[in-house]
N, C-alpha and C positions, 0 to 999 in steps of 0.2 A: 663517722662508719658509720657503711651502708648492709645493711640488711635486706637481708634479702628473704623473700615469704616461703610458703614451705610449695603454695602454687608454684611457685620459682623455679624450686627446685627440681622439683616432683616434672619439670615440664623439659627440665636441662637433663634428666635418668632420659624419660621416653626416646627424646632425640637419639641420643644415644644406645639404646637395646634397638628402634629401629635400623641405627647405623650397621652396625656392630653383634646383634641380634641377640645379647646377653649384654648387663650389666659388667661394668669394671669396679671387680671388689674392692670394696674398701681399704683391707690391710693386704701386705701379702699372703700368698697364701702355699703350700705344697701340692706338688703334683703327686696323686694317689699311687703312682706307678714308682719314679725315678728321683721321688724326692728331692725335685731342682725347686729353687722360689721361683715366685710364677708371679708379678705382677709390676706397676707403674718402678721405673728404673732399673729392670731387673733384664736380661736376657728374652724370656720371655712376657713379653706383655700382658696379652690375653687368654684366660682359663679357657678349658674347655669342659662343660658341665656331664659328667658322666649321668648315666638315667636311676631316675628312682632316688633325685637323689645320694648319691655314694662321692660326691666329693668333685673334684678339678685334674685336669690329665692336662698337660701337656701338649702341643701340636706335634711332638717327636714322639710321643706314645699314645697319640690318637690314630698318628698317621698306620704305626708299627701293630695297634688294635686292628684295624681297619683290613692291614694286608691277612692277620693272623684269618681272621673270620671269612672273606676270602678263599684262603686255604685250604679253611675246612671244611668248607659250600663242596669247591672243583673236589678236594675230596673223597665225599657221601654224593655229591653226582657219580666221578669215575664207578665208583662200589654202586650205584642203582645201575649203571651202563652196562657194565661187566657181569657176561654171560655164567647164568647157572652153571654149577656142574654136577 
């Protein structure tokens, strides 16, 4: 049986972080919004971390969050640009 040292395992994690931006979780997790399971062997493989450590979301929910934020920003801009009566 071949044992790997902590240093070798750590180097593998660092390489994964460089490639993908975040480490793969050790076990499947649920999307914070739609509750699908995210992890190796499931349709969604890589979770997207929410800010301030509030959990993870899947790619579809992340895209939805981005669209909602863009829509709100556009509505705010329209309200600022509208002439005052």
